[in-house]
C-alpha positions, 0 to 999 in steps of 0.5 A, a space after each residue: 553786200 555787192 550790187 549783184 547780191 542786192 538785186 537777187 532775193 535771198 532766202 534763209 530757211 530753218 525747220 523746227 523739228 518735232 512739230 507735225 510730221 516733217 517740222 515747221 519751216 520758218 523762212 525769211 526773204 530779203 529783197 534789196 536794191 540800191 535804194 530800198 530793202 524789204 523783208 518777209 517772214 513766213 512760218 509754216 506752209 502756204 502764203 502766210 507772209 508778214 512784210 517788214 521794213 528793215 527797221 521793223 525787222 530789227 525791232 522784231 529781232 530785238 524783242 524776240 531776243 529779249 523775250 527768248 532770253 528768259 526761256 533758257 538756252 537755245 535748242 540745238 537746231 538753231 545753233 548751226 549757221 544758216 546759209 542763204 539761197 537765191 531761190 
């Protein structure tokens, strides 16, 4: 990650199809500086955001991966890459 990328917040967003009318948005935001990085996870509309340290984000990633592994193959909508944005 370059110094410029570290200063700009980056967002990754994916929509879960088939829920409600337009789907549920799941968003991850990364704010990184030269000395610190924080992440937020948001599910759905509104201001429900869960702040996470990088260590906590890795722990959630690991535990969700382990739990999802027993549910079978991932759905098609998560198989394509998600490009981050700066807004």
